[in-house]
N, CA, C, O and the ligand as a Tripos MOL2 file, in Angstrom:
@<TRIPOS>MOLECULE
protein
  297   295    75     0     0
PROTEIN
NO_CHARGES

@<TRIPOS>ATOM
      1 N           9.3650   26.4710   33.9410 N.3       1 MET1
      2 CA         10.4600   26.1930   32.9010 C.3       1 MET1
      3 C          10.8600   24.7060   33.1580 C.2       1 MET1
      4 O          11.3900   24.3040   34.1940 O.2       1 MET1
      5 N          10.5650   24.0210   32.1830 N.am      2 ILE2
      6 CA         10.8670   22.4550   32.1910 C.3       2 ILE2
      7 C          12.3440   22.3260   31.6370 C.2       2 ILE2
      8 O          12.6770   22.9320   30.6180 O.2       2 ILE2
      9 N          13.1370   21.5920   32.2740 N.am      3 LYS3
     10 CA         14.3350   21.2080   31.8570 C.3       3 LYS3
     11 C          14.3650   20.2660   30.7400 C.2       3 LYS3
     12 O          13.5250   19.3680   30.6830 O.2       3 LYS3
     13 N          15.3630   20.4170   29.7550 N.am      4 LYS4
     14 CA         15.3060   19.5020   28.6290 C.3       4 LYS4
     15 C          15.4500   18.0360   29.0080 C.2       4 LYS4
     16 O          14.8590   17.1260   28.4250 O.2       4 LYS4
     17 N          16.2970   17.8780   30.0500 N.am      5 THR5
     18 CA         16.5140   16.4740   30.5030 C.3       5 THR5
     19 C          15.2410   15.7660   30.9690 C.2       5 THR5
     20 O          15.0580   14.5780   30.7060 O.2       5 THR5
     21 N          14.3180   16.5300   31.6940 N.am      6 SER6
     22 CA         13.2320   15.9300   32.2650 C.3       6 SER6
     23 C          12.1520   15.6790   31.1440 C.2       6 SER6
     24 O          11.2860   14.8180   31.3020 O.2       6 SER6
     25 N          12.2230   16.4200   30.0570 N.am      7 VAL7
     26 CA         11.3030   16.1980   28.9290 C.3       7 VAL7
     27 C          11.7630   14.8300   28.1630 C.2       7 VAL7
     28 O          10.9470   13.9800   27.8070 O.2       7 VAL7
     29 N          13.2040   14.7210   27.9510 N.am      8 LEU8
     30 CA         13.7030   13.4900   27.5490 C.3       8 LEU8
     31 C          13.3090   12.2990   28.3370 C.2       8 LEU8
     32 O          12.8910   11.2850   27.7780 O.2       8 LEU8
     33 N          13.4410   12.4050   29.7160 N.am      9 LEU9
     34 CA         13.1130   11.3980   30.3620 C.3       9 LEU9
     35 C          11.6330   10.9480   30.3910 C.2       9 LEU9
     36 O          11.3140    9.7680   30.5330 O.2       9 LEU9
     37 N          10.7250   11.9930   30.2420 N.am     10 LEU10
     38 CA          9.3360   11.6700   30.0650 C.3      10 LEU10
     39 C           9.0730   11.0090   28.6820 C.2      10 LEU10
     40 O           8.2240   10.1250   28.5720 O.2      10 LEU10
     41 N           9.7370   11.4030   27.7360 N.am     11 ILE11
     42 CA          9.5440   10.7800   26.4730 C.3      11 ILE11
     43 C           9.9420    9.2580   26.4610 C.2      11 ILE11
     44 O           9.2690    8.3990   25.8910 O.2      11 ILE11
     45 N          11.1500    9.0050   27.1740 N.am     12 SER12
     46 CA         11.7460    7.5790   27.2520 C.3      12 SER12
     47 C          10.7590    6.8650   28.0650 C.2      12 SER12
     48 O          10.5540    5.6810   27.7960 O.2      12 SER12
     49 N          10.1170    7.4260   29.0280 N.am     13 MET13
     50 CA          9.1370    6.6870   29.8880 C.3      13 MET13
     51 C           7.8900    6.3230   29.1750 C.2      13 MET13
     52 O           7.3290    5.2500   29.3960 O.2      13 MET13
     53 N           7.4220    7.2330   28.2860 N.am     14 ILE14
     54 CA          6.2480    7.0050   27.5100 C.3      14 ILE14
     55 C           6.5460    5.8410   26.6100 C.2      14 ILE14
     56 O           5.7680    4.8890   26.5490 O.2      14 ILE14
     57 N           7.7050    5.8980   25.8800 N.am     15 LEU15
     58 CA          8.1530    4.8540   24.9200 C.3      15 LEU15
     59 C           8.1570    3.5020   25.6320 C.2      15 LEU15
     60 O           7.6530    2.4920   25.1400 O.2      15 LEU15
     61 N           8.7520    3.5490   26.8060 N.am     16 PHE16
     62 CA          8.8660    2.2320   27.5600 C.3      16 PHE16
     63 C           7.4630    1.7420   27.9540 C.2      16 PHE16
     64 O           7.2890    0.5270   27.8530 O.2      16 PHE16
     65 N           6.4950    2.4460   28.3620 N.am     17 PHE17
     66 CA          5.2710    2.0320   28.6330 C.3      17 PHE17
     67 C           4.4290    1.6020   27.3900 C.2      17 PHE17
     68 O           3.5480    0.7470   27.4850 O.2      17 PHE17
     69 N           4.7290    2.2130   26.2530 N.am     18 THR18
     70 CA          4.0240    1.8060   24.8970 C.3      18 THR18
     71 C           4.6090    0.4110   24.5700 C.2      18 THR18
     72 O           3.8630   -0.4150   24.0440 O.2      18 THR18
     73 N           5.8850    0.0980   24.8450 N.am     19 ASN19
     74 CA          6.3900   -1.1650   24.4560 C.3      19 ASN19
     75 C           5.8430   -2.1870   25.3780 C.2      19 ASN19
     76 O           5.4740   -3.2760   24.9400 O.2      19 ASN19
     77 N           5.7740   -1.8880   26.6290 N.am     20 VAL20
     78 CA          5.1050   -2.9420   27.5110 C.3      20 VAL20
     79 C           3.7360   -3.3950   27.0950 C.2      20 VAL20
     80 O           3.3760   -4.5640   27.2320 O.2      20 VAL20
     81 N           2.9180   -2.3790   26.5440 N.am     21 SER21
     82 CA          1.4970   -2.7410   26.1570 C.3      21 SER21
     83 C           1.5250   -3.1940   24.6850 C.2      21 SER21
     84 O           0.4610   -3.2250   24.0650 O.2      21 SER21
     85 N           2.6330   -3.5320   24.1120 N.am     22 CYS22
     86 CA          2.6340   -3.8820   22.8050 C.3      22 CYS22
     87 C           1.8090   -5.1010   22.3150 C.2      22 CYS22
     88 O           1.7820   -6.1120   23.0180 O.2      22 CYS22
     89 N           1.2130   -5.0550   21.2750 N.am     23 ALA23
     90 CA          0.2860   -6.0670   20.8680 C.3      23 ALA23
     91 C           1.0540   -7.5730   20.7050 C.2      23 ALA23
     92 O           0.4540   -8.6480   20.7110 O.2      23 ALA23
     93 N           2.2960   -7.4280   20.5800 N.am     24 CYS24
     94 CA          2.9860   -8.5810   20.1900 C.3      24 CYS24
     95 C           3.0340   -9.6390   21.5580 C.2      24 CYS24
     96 O           3.2230  -10.8540   21.4860 O.2      24 CYS24
     97 N           2.8320   -8.9250   22.6990 N.am     25 ALA25
     98 CA          2.6610   -9.8400   23.9120 C.3      25 ALA25
     99 C           1.3190   -9.9670   24.2650 C.2      25 ALA25
    100 O           0.8740   -9.2740   25.1800 O.2      25 ALA25
    101 N           0.5270  -10.8560   23.5910 N.am     26 GLN26
    102 CA         -0.7270  -11.1220   23.8830 C.3      26 GLN26
    103 C          -1.0130  -11.9170   25.1590 C.2      26 GLN26
    104 O          -0.6270  -13.0780   25.2930 O.2      26 GLN26
    105 N          -1.7320  -11.2230   26.1290 N.am     27 MET27
    106 CA         -2.0190  -11.9180   27.3680 C.3      27 MET27
    107 C          -3.2990  -12.9180   27.1320 C.2      27 MET27
    108 O          -4.2650  -12.5420   26.4680 O.2      27 MET27
    109 N          -3.2370  -14.0530   27.6510 N.am     28 VAL28
    110 CA         -4.2720  -14.9410   27.7790 C.3      28 VAL28
    111 C          -4.3890  -15.6330   29.1880 C.2      28 VAL28
    112 O          -3.5270  -15.5700   30.0660 O.2      28 VAL28
    113 N          -5.5160  -16.2630   29.2640 N.am     29 MET29
    114 CA         -5.7260  -17.0850   30.6930 C.3      29 MET29
    115 C          -5.3290  -18.4210   30.2080 C.2      29 MET29
    116 O          -5.7650  -18.9280   29.1740 O.2      29 MET29
    117 N          -4.5000  -18.9490   30.9880 N.am     30 TYR30
    118 CA         -3.9780  -20.3020   30.7070 C.3      30 TYR30
    119 C          -4.3810  -21.1940   32.0010 C.2      30 TYR30
    120 O          -4.0050  -20.9590   33.1500 O.2      30 TYR30
    121 N          -5.2050  -22.2470   31.6020 N.am     31 ASN31
    122 CA         -5.6290  -23.2560   32.5990 C.3      31 ASN31
    123 C          -4.5310  -24.1990   32.8640 C.2      31 ASN31
    124 O          -4.3010  -25.0360   31.9900 O.2      31 ASN31
    125 N          -3.8440  -24.1940   33.8940 N.am     32 THR32
    126 CA         -2.7190  -24.9680   34.2200 C.3      32 THR32
    127 C          -3.1830  -26.4670   34.3720 C.2      32 THR32
    128 O          -2.3930  -27.3720   34.1030 O.2      32 THR32
    129 N          -4.3580  -26.7070   34.7680 N.am     33 LYS33
    130 CA         -4.8330  -28.0700   34.9650 C.3      33 LYS33
    131 C          -5.3220  -28.7930   33.7370 C.2      33 LYS33
    132 O          -5.0370  -29.9690   33.5120 O.2      33 LYS33
    133 N          -6.1660  -27.9500   32.8530 N.am     34 THR34
    134 CA         -6.5080  -28.6270   31.4890 C.3      34 THR34
    135 C          -5.7580  -28.2720   30.3210 C.2      34 THR34
    136 O          -5.8970  -28.7860   29.2110 O.2      34 THR34
    137 N          -4.9040  -27.3040   30.6580 N.am     35 GLY35
    138 CA         -3.9640  -26.8510   29.4480 C.3      35 GLY35
    139 C          -4.7090  -26.0180   28.1780 C.2      35 GLY35
    140 O          -4.2930  -25.9240   27.0240 O.2      35 GLY35
    141 N          -5.8610  -25.4810   28.7190 N.am     36 LYS36
    142 CA         -6.5730  -24.6980   27.6870 C.3      36 LYS36
    143 C          -6.2290  -23.2690   27.8030 C.2      36 LYS36
    144 O          -5.9470  -22.7210   28.8680 O.2      36 LYS36
    145 N          -6.2640  -22.7380   26.7350 N.am     37 ILE37
    146 CA         -5.8120  -21.3740   26.5490 C.3      37 ILE37
    147 C          -7.1950  -20.4800   26.2900 C.2      37 ILE37
    148 O          -7.9010  -20.7750   25.3260 O.2      37 ILE37
    149 N          -7.5130  -19.5360   27.0480 N.am     38 HIS38
    150 CA         -8.5730  -18.6380   26.8500 C.3      38 HIS38
    151 C          -8.3540  -17.2860   26.5060 C.2      38 HIS38
    152 O          -7.3500  -16.7480   26.9730 O.2      38 HIS38
    153 N          -9.1450  -16.6060   25.7390 N.am     39 SER39
    154 CA         -8.9810  -15.1210   25.7060 C.3      39 SER39
    155 C          -9.4440  -14.5190   26.9440 C.2      39 SER39
    156 O         -10.2400  -15.1160   27.6680 O.2      39 SER39
    157 N          -8.9940  -13.3850   27.2210 N.am     40 LEU40
    158 CA         -9.3210  -12.7090   28.5900 C.3      40 LEU40
    159 C         -10.7770  -12.5020   28.8070 C.2      40 LEU40
    160 O         -11.2400  -12.5390   29.9470 O.2      40 LEU40
    161 N         -11.5170  -12.2860   27.7620 N.am     41 ASN41
    162 CA        -13.0670  -12.0470   27.9230 C.3      41 ASN41
    163 C         -13.8020  -13.2720   27.6060 C.2      41 ASN41
    164 O         -15.0020  -13.1900   27.3420 O.2      41 ASN41
    165 N         -13.1760  -14.4430   27.6050 N.am     42 CYS42
    166 CA        -13.9720  -15.6510   27.5450 C.3      42 CYS42
    167 C         -14.6990  -16.0370   28.7310 C.2      42 CYS42
    168 O         -14.1230  -15.9260   29.8120 O.2      42 CYS42
    169 N         -15.9820  -16.5120   28.6810 N.am     43 LYS43
    170 CA        -16.5980  -16.9230   29.7190 C.3      43 LYS43
    171 C         -16.0880  -17.9070   30.6860 C.2      43 LYS43
    172 O         -16.3280  -17.8810   31.8930 O.2      43 LYS43
    173 N         -15.2640  -18.9000   29.9840 N.am     44 TRP44
    174 CA        -14.7450  -19.9020   30.8390 C.3      44 TRP44
    175 C         -13.4500  -19.3130   31.4720 C.2      44 TRP44
    176 O         -13.0100  -19.7710   32.5260 O.2      44 TRP44
    177 N         -12.8920  -18.3610   30.8540 N.am     45 ALA45
    178 CA        -11.8500  -17.6210   31.5980 C.3      45 ALA45
    179 C         -12.2350  -16.9020   32.8570 C.2      45 ALA45
    180 O         -11.4750  -16.8200   33.8220 O.2      45 ALA45
    181 N         -13.3820  -16.4070   32.8220 N.am     46 LYS46
    182 CA        -14.0670  -15.7490   33.9310 C.3      46 LYS46
    183 C         -14.2720  -16.6560   35.1740 C.2      46 LYS46
    184 O         -13.9960  -16.3900   36.3440 O.2      46 LYS46
    185 N         -14.8410  -17.8400   34.6350 N.am     47 LYS47
    186 CA        -15.1570  -18.9060   35.5310 C.3      47 LYS47
    187 C         -13.9820  -19.4900   36.2180 C.2      47 LYS47
    188 O         -14.0340  -19.8460   37.3960 O.2      47 LYS47
    189 N         -12.7880  -19.6010   35.3880 N.am     48 CYS48
    190 CA        -11.6670  -20.2900   35.9330 C.3      48 CYS48
    191 C         -10.8400  -19.2350   36.7460 C.2      48 CYS48
    192 O         -10.2020  -18.3070   36.2500 O.2      48 CYS48
    193 N         -10.9560  -19.5260   38.0530 N.am     49 THR49
    194 CA        -10.1980  -18.5560   39.0090 C.3      49 THR49
    195 C          -9.0730  -19.3640   39.7310 C.2      49 THR49
    196 O          -8.0680  -18.7820   40.1400 O.2      49 THR49
    197 N          -9.2290  -20.5650   39.8660 N.am     50 VAL50
    198 CA         -8.2870  -21.3410   40.7030 C.3      50 VAL50
    199 C          -6.9940  -21.8100   39.9270 C.2      50 VAL50
    200 O          -5.8440  -21.6630   40.3420 O.2      50 VAL50
    201 N          -7.3830  -22.4270   38.6790 N.am     51 ASN51
    202 CA         -6.1540  -22.9750   38.0340 C.3      51 ASN51
    203 C          -5.6890  -22.1000   36.9970 C.2      51 ASN51
    204 O          -4.6790  -22.4260   36.3720 O.2      51 ASN51
    205 N          -6.2720  -21.0630   36.7380 N.am     52 CYS52
    206 CA         -5.9110  -20.1390   35.5590 C.3      52 CYS52
    207 C          -4.9540  -19.1290   35.9290 C.2      52 CYS52
    208 O          -5.0880  -18.5310   36.9970 O.2      52 CYS52
    209 N          -3.8970  -18.8550   35.0600 N.am     53 VAL53
    210 CA         -2.9430  -17.9140   35.2960 C.3      53 VAL53
    211 C          -2.9870  -17.0760   33.9980 C.2      53 VAL53
    212 O          -3.1550  -17.5360   32.8690 O.2      53 VAL53
    213 N          -2.7980  -15.6940   34.3470 N.am     54 LYS54
    214 CA         -2.7560  -14.7420   33.1060 C.3      54 LYS54
    215 C          -1.2450  -14.7250   32.6160 C.2      54 LYS54
    216 O          -0.3550  -14.2650   33.3310 O.2      54 LYS54
    217 N          -1.0280  -15.2130   31.4540 N.am     55 ILE55
    218 CA          0.3440  -15.2450   30.8980 C.3      55 ILE55
    219 C           0.3230  -14.8120   29.3740 C.2      55 ILE55
    220 O          -0.7300  -14.6260   28.7650 O.2      55 ILE55
    221 N           1.4690  -14.6810   28.8630 N.am     56 ASP56
    222 CA          1.6630  -14.2790   27.5260 C.3      56 ASP56
    223 C           1.1920  -15.5890   26.6290 C.2      56 ASP56
    224 O           1.4070  -16.7240   27.0530 O.2      56 ASP56
    225 N           0.6400  -15.3920   25.5600 N.am     57 LYS57
    226 CA          0.0000  -16.3780   24.6670 C.3      57 LYS57
    227 C           1.3060  -17.4300   24.3510 C.2      57 LYS57
    228 O           1.2000  -18.6270   24.6170 O.2      57 LYS57
    229 N           2.3520  -16.9500   23.8500 N.am     58 LYS58
    230 CA          3.4800  -17.5590   23.5100 C.3      58 LYS58
    231 C           3.9850  -18.4980   24.5690 C.2      58 LYS58
    232 O           4.3860  -19.6350   24.3200 O.2      58 LYS58
    233 N           3.9420  -17.9510   25.7810 N.am     59 GLU59
    234 CA          4.2580  -18.7440   27.1690 C.3      59 GLU59
    235 C           3.3120  -19.9470   27.2710 C.2      59 GLU59
    236 O           3.6650  -21.1040   27.4980 O.2      59 GLU59
    237 N           2.0760  -19.5190   27.0740 N.am     60 ALA60
    238 CA          0.9890  -20.6360   27.1210 C.3      60 ALA60
    239 C           1.2230  -21.8440   26.1750 C.2      60 ALA60
    240 O           1.1110  -23.0220   26.5130 O.2      60 ALA60
    241 N           1.5360  -21.4270   25.0450 N.am     61 LEU61
    242 CA          1.7890  -22.3640   23.9260 C.3      61 LEU61
    243 C           3.0390  -23.2020   24.1100 C.2      61 LEU61
    244 O           3.1340  -24.3530   23.6850 O.2      61 LEU61
    245 N           4.0150  -22.5420   24.7850 N.am     62 LYS62
    246 CA          5.1830  -23.2890   25.2420 C.3      62 LYS62
    247 C           5.0490  -24.2150   26.2910 C.2      62 LYS62
    248 O           5.8210  -25.1620   26.4370 O.2      62 LYS62
    249 N           4.0580  -23.9640   27.0530 N.am     63 ARG63
    250 CA          3.6860  -24.9050   28.0450 C.3      63 ARG63
    251 C           2.7290  -25.9830   27.6410 C.2      63 ARG63
    252 O           2.2280  -26.7900   28.4230 O.2      63 ARG63
    253 N           2.5010  -25.9210   26.2450 N.am     64 GLY64
    254 CA          1.6500  -27.1180   25.8250 C.3      64 GLY64
    255 C           0.1750  -26.8290   25.7700 C.2      64 GLY64
    256 O          -0.6580  -27.7190   25.6020 O.2      64 GLY64
    257 N          -0.1280  -25.5210   25.9220 N.am     65 GLY65
    258 CA         -1.5290  -25.0800   25.8480 C.3      65 GLY65
    259 C          -2.2580  -25.3720   24.7240 C.2      65 GLY65
    260 O          -1.6040  -25.4840   23.6870 O.2      65 GLY65
    261 N          -3.5920  -25.5430   24.6590 N.am     66 VAL66
    262 CA         -4.4450  -25.7850   23.6640 C.3      66 VAL66
    263 C          -5.4750  -24.7160   23.5970 C.2      66 VAL66
    264 O          -6.0950  -24.4080   24.6150 O.2      66 VAL66
    265 N          -5.7140  -24.0810   22.3570 N.am     67 PRO67
    266 CA         -6.7380  -23.0310   22.3150 C.3      67 PRO67
    267 C          -8.1620  -23.5220   22.7270 C.2      67 PRO67
    268 O          -8.6120  -24.5880   22.3060 O.2      67 PRO67
    269 N          -8.7920  -22.7680   23.4970 N.am     68 CYS68
    270 CA        -10.3570  -23.1660   23.7730 C.3      68 CYS68
    271 C         -11.1890  -23.1980   22.7450 C.2      68 CYS68
    272 O         -11.1240  -22.3590   21.8470 O.2      68 CYS68
    273 N         -12.1220  -24.2350   22.7620 N.am     69 LYS69
    274 CA        -12.9720  -24.3240   21.6240 C.3      69 LYS69
    275 C         -14.1820  -23.1820   21.5020 C.2      69 LYS69
    276 O         -14.8390  -22.9370   20.4910 O.2      69 LYS69
    277 N         -14.2840  -22.6170   22.6790 N.am     70 VAL70
    278 CA        -15.3810  -21.6630   22.7540 C.3      70 VAL70
    279 C         -14.8760  -20.1740   22.1960 C.2      70 VAL70
    280 O         -15.4650  -19.5420   21.3200 O.2      70 VAL70
    281 N         -13.8560  -19.8120   22.7750 N.am     71 CYS71
    282 CA        -13.2520  -18.4980   22.2190 C.3      71 CYS71
    283 C         -12.1960  -18.5930   21.2360 C.2      71 CYS71
    284 O         -11.8620  -17.5810   20.6190 O.2      71 CYS71
    285 N         -11.6200  -19.7410   21.0210 N.am     72 GLY72
    286 CA        -10.5560  -19.9850   20.0350 C.3      72 GLY72
    287 C          -9.1210  -19.3190   20.5500 C.2      72 GLY72
    288 O          -8.0250  -19.5430   20.0370 O.2      72 GLY72
    289 N          -9.3540  -18.5460   21.5550 N.am     73 SER73
    290 CA         -8.1630  -17.9200   22.4480 C.3      73 SER73
    291 C          -7.3820  -17.0510   21.4360 C.2      73 SER73
    292 O          -6.2790  -16.6320   21.7870 O.2      73 SER73
    293 N          -7.8310  -16.7620   20.2770 N.am     74 ILE74
    294 CA         -7.0660  -15.7670   19.3270 C.3      74 ILE74
    295 C          -7.8480  -14.5480   18.9010 C.2      74 ILE74
    296 O          -7.3340  -13.7130   18.1580 O.2      74 ILE74
    297 ZN        -12.2850  -19.9230   26.2660 Zn       75 ZN75
@<TRIPOS>BOND
     1     1     2 1
     2     2     3 1
     3     3     4 2
     4     3     5 am
     5     5     6 1
     6     6     7 1
     7     7     8 2
     8     7     9 am
     9     9    10 1
    10    10    11 1
    11    11    12 2
    12    11    13 am
    13    13    14 1
    14    14    15 1
    15    15    16 2
    16    15    17 am
    17    17    18 1
    18    18    19 1
    19    19    20 2
    20    19    21 am
    21    21    22 1
    22    22    23 1
    23    23    24 2
    24    23    25 am
    25    25    26 1
    26    26    27 1
    27    27    28 2
    28    27    29 am
    29    29    30 1
    30    30    31 1
    31    31    32 2
    32    31    33 am
    33    33    34 1
    34    34    35 1
    35    35    36 2
    36    35    37 am
    37    37    38 1
    38    38    39 1
    39    39    40 2
    40    39    41 am
    41    41    42 1
    42    42    43 1
    43    43    44 2
    44    43    45 am
    45    45    46 1
    46    46    47 1
    47    47    48 2
    48    47    49 am
    49    49    50 1
    50    50    51 1
    51    51    52 2
    52    51    53 am
    53    53    54 1
    54    54    55 1
    55    55    56 2
    56    55    57 am
    57    57    58 1
    58    58    59 1
    59    59    60 2
    60    59    61 am
    61    61    62 1
    62    62    63 1
    63    63    64 2
    64    63    65 am
    65    65    66 1
    66    66    67 1
    67    67    68 2
    68    67    69 am
    69    69    70 1
    70    70    71 1
    71    71    72 2
    72    71    73 am
    73    73    74 1
    74    74    75 1
    75    75    76 2
    76    75    77 am
    77    77    78 1
    78    78    79 1
    79    79    80 2
    80    79    81 am
    81    81    82 1
    82    82    83 1
    83    83    84 2
    84    83    85 am
    85    85    86 1
    86    86    87 1
    87    87    88 2
    88    87    89 am
    89    89    90 1
    90    90    91 1
    91    91    92 2
    92    91    93 am
    93    93    94 1
    94    94    95 1
    95    95    96 2
    96    95    97 am
    97    97    98 1
    98    98    99 1
    99    99   100 2
   100    99   101 am
   101   101   102 1
   102   102   103 1
   103   103   104 2
   104   103   105 am
   105   105   106 1
   106   106   107 1
   107   107   108 2
   108   107   109 am
   109   109   110 1
   110   110   111 1
   111   111   112 2
   112   111   113 am
   113   113   114 1
   114   114   115 1
   115   115   116 2
   116   115   117 am
   117   117   118 1
   118   118   119 1
   119   119   120 2
   120   119   121 am
   121   121   122 1
   122   122   123 1
   123   123   124 2
   124   123   125 am
   125   125   126 1
   126   126   127 1
   127   127   128 2
   128   127   129 am
   129   129   130 1
   130   130   131 1
   131   131   132 2
   132   131   133 am
   133   133   134 1
   134   134   135 1
   135   135   136 2
   136   135   137 am
   137   137   138 1
   138   138   139 1
   139   139   140 2
   140   139   141 am
   141   141   142 1
   142   142   143 1
   143   143   144 2
   144   143   145 am
   145   145   146 1
   146   146   147 1
   147   147   148 2
   148   147   149 am
   149   149   150 1
   150   150   151 1
   151   151   152 2
   152   151   153 am
   153   153   154 1
   154   154   155 1
   155   155   156 2
   156   155   157 am
   157   157   158 1
   158   158   159 1
   159   159   160 2
   160   159   161 am
   161   161   162 1
   162   162   163 1
   163   163   164 2
   164   163   165 am
   165   165   166 1
   166   166   167 1
   167   167   168 2
   168   167   169 am
   169   169   170 1
   170   170   171 1
   171   171   172 2
   172   171   173 am
   173   173   174 1
   174   174   175 1
   175   175   176 2
   176   175   177 am
   177   177   178 1
   178   178   179 1
   179   179   180 2
   180   179   181 am
   181   181   182 1
   182   182   183 1
   183   183   184 2
   184   183   185 am
   185   185   186 1
   186   186   187 1
   187   187   188 2
   188   187   189 am
   189   189   190 1
   190   190   191 1
   191   191   192 2
   192   191   193 am
   193   193   194 1
   194   194   195 1
   195   195   196 2
   196   195   197 am
   197   197   198 1
   198   198   199 1
   199   199   200 2
   200   199   201 am
   201   201   202 1
   202   202   203 1
   203   203   204 2
   204   203   205 am
   205   205   206 1
   206   206   207 1
   207   207   208 2
   208   207   209 am
   209   209   210 1
   210   210   211 1
   211   211   212 2
   212   211   213 am
   213   213   214 1
   214   214   215 1
   215   215   216 2
   216   215   217 am
   217   217   218 1
   218   218   219 1
   219   219   220 2
   220   219   221 am
   221   221   222 1
   222   222   223 1
   223   223   224 2
   224   223   225 am
   225   225   226 1
   226   226   227 1
   227   227   228 2
   228   227   229 am
   229   229   230 1
   230   230   231 1
   231   231   232 2
   232   231   233 am
   233   233   234 1
   234   234   235 1
   235   235   236 2
   236   235   237 am
   237   237   238 1
   238   238   239 1
   239   239   240 2
   240   239   241 am
   241   241   242 1
   242   242   243 1
   243   243   244 2
   244   243   245 am
   245   245   246 1
   246   246   247 1
   247   247   248 2
   248   247   249 am
   249   249   250 1
   250   250   251 1
   251   251   252 2
   252   251   253 am
   253   253   254 1
   254   254   255 1
   255   255   256 2
   256   255   257 am
   257   257   258 1
   258   258   259 1
   259   259   260 2
   260   259   261 am
   261   261   262 1
   262   262   263 1
   263   263   264 2
   264   263   265 am
   265   265   266 1
   266   266   267 1
   267   267   268 2
   268   267   269 am
   269   269   270 1
   270   270   271 1
   271   271   272 2
   272   271   273 am
   273   273   274 1
   274   274   275 1
   275   275   276 2
   276   275   277 am
   277   277   278 1
   278   278   279 1
   279   279   280 2
   280   279   281 am
   281   281   282 1
   282   282   283 1
   283   283   284 2
   284   283   285 am
   285   285   286 1
   286   286   287 1
   287   287   288 2
   288   287   289 am
   289   289   290 1
   290   290   291 1
   291   291   292 2
   292   291   293 am
   293   293   294 1
   294   294   295 1
   295   295   296 2
@<TRIPOS>SUBSTRUCTURE
     1 MET1         2 RESIDUE 1 A MET
     2 ILE2         6 RESIDUE 1 A ILE
     3 LYS3        10 RESIDUE 1 A LYS
     4 LYS4        14 RESIDUE 1 A LYS
     5 THR5        18 RESIDUE 1 A THR
     6 SER6        22 RESIDUE 1 A SER
     7 VAL7        26 RESIDUE 1 A VAL
     8 LEU8        30 RESIDUE 1 A LEU
     9 LEU9        34 RESIDUE 1 A LEU
    10 LEU10       38 RESIDUE 1 A LEU
    11 ILE11       42 RESIDUE 1 A ILE
    12 SER12       46 RESIDUE 1 A SER
    13 MET13       50 RESIDUE 1 A MET
    14 ILE14       54 RESIDUE 1 A ILE
    15 LEU15       58 RESIDUE 1 A LEU
    16 PHE16       62 RESIDUE 1 A PHE
    17 PHE17       66 RESIDUE 1 A PHE
    18 THR18       70 RESIDUE 1 A THR
    19 ASN19       74 RESIDUE 1 A ASN
    20 VAL20       78 RESIDUE 1 A VAL
    21 SER21       82 RESIDUE 1 A SER
    22 CYS22       86 RESIDUE 1 A CYS
    23 ALA23       90 RESIDUE 1 A ALA
    24 CYS24       94 RESIDUE 1 A CYS
    25 ALA25       98 RESIDUE 1 A ALA
    26 GLN26      102 RESIDUE 1 A GLN
    27 MET27      106 RESIDUE 1 A MET
    28 VAL28      110 RESIDUE 1 A VAL
    29 MET29      114 RESIDUE 1 A MET
    30 TYR30      118 RESIDUE 1 A TYR
    31 ASN31      122 RESIDUE 1 A ASN
    32 THR32      126 RESIDUE 1 A THR
    33 LYS33      130 RESIDUE 1 A LYS
    34 THR34      134 RESIDUE 1 A THR
    35 GLY35      138 RESIDUE 1 A GLY
    36 LYS36      142 RESIDUE 1 A LYS
    37 ILE37      146 RESIDUE 1 A ILE
    38 HIS38      150 RESIDUE 1 A HIS
    39 SER39      154 RESIDUE 1 A SER
    40 LEU40      158 RESIDUE 1 A LEU
    41 ASN41      162 RESIDUE 1 A ASN
    42 CYS42      166 RESIDUE 1 A CYS
    43 LYS43      170 RESIDUE 1 A LYS
    44 TRP44      174 RESIDUE 1 A TRP
    45 ALA45      178 RESIDUE 1 A ALA
    46 LYS46      182 RESIDUE 1 A LYS
    47 LYS47      186 RESIDUE 1 A LYS
    48 CYS48      190 RESIDUE 1 A CYS
    49 THR49      194 RESIDUE 1 A THR
    50 VAL50      198 RESIDUE 1 A VAL
    51 ASN51      202 RESIDUE 1 A ASN
    52 CYS52      206 RESIDUE 1 A CYS
    53 VAL53      210 RESIDUE 1 A VAL
    54 LYS54      214 RESIDUE 1 A LYS
    55 ILE55      218 RESIDUE 1 A ILE
    56 ASP56      222 RESIDUE 1 A ASP
    57 LYS57      226 RESIDUE 1 A LYS
    58 LYS58      230 RESIDUE 1 A LYS
    59 GLU59      234 RESIDUE 1 A GLU
    60 ALA60      238 RESIDUE 1 A ALA
    61 LEU61      242 RESIDUE 1 A LEU
    62 LYS62      246 RESIDUE 1 A LYS
    63 ARG63      250 RESIDUE 1 A ARG
    64 GLY64      254 RESIDUE 1 A GLY
    65 GLY65      258 RESIDUE 1 A GLY
    66 VAL66      262 RESIDUE 1 A VAL
    67 PRO67      266 RESIDUE 1 A PRO
    68 CYS68      270 RESIDUE 1 A CYS
    69 LYS69      274 RESIDUE 1 A LYS
    70 VAL70      278 RESIDUE 1 A VAL
    71 CYS71      282 RESIDUE 1 A CYS
    72 GLY72      286 RESIDUE 1 A GLY
    73 SER73      290 RESIDUE 1 A SER
    74 ILE74      294 RESIDUE 1 A ILE
    75 ZN75       297 GROUP 0 **** ****
């Protein structure tokens, strides 16, 4: 027998995690050295391990990031 409160808790947890993976927060690889923004599956993003950080695209643009010419980062 499951209590009503635990069901509600489960639903709110599911809603919380769905919001976290919302498409509005698009994660990109941002090269802090060159200022290039790569999509996560870009070949350059995979090569870039030292200077790249995985951040939200909006945040990368805020930092003055420029979309990569190879992947377009979008
Ligand atoms: Zn790229």
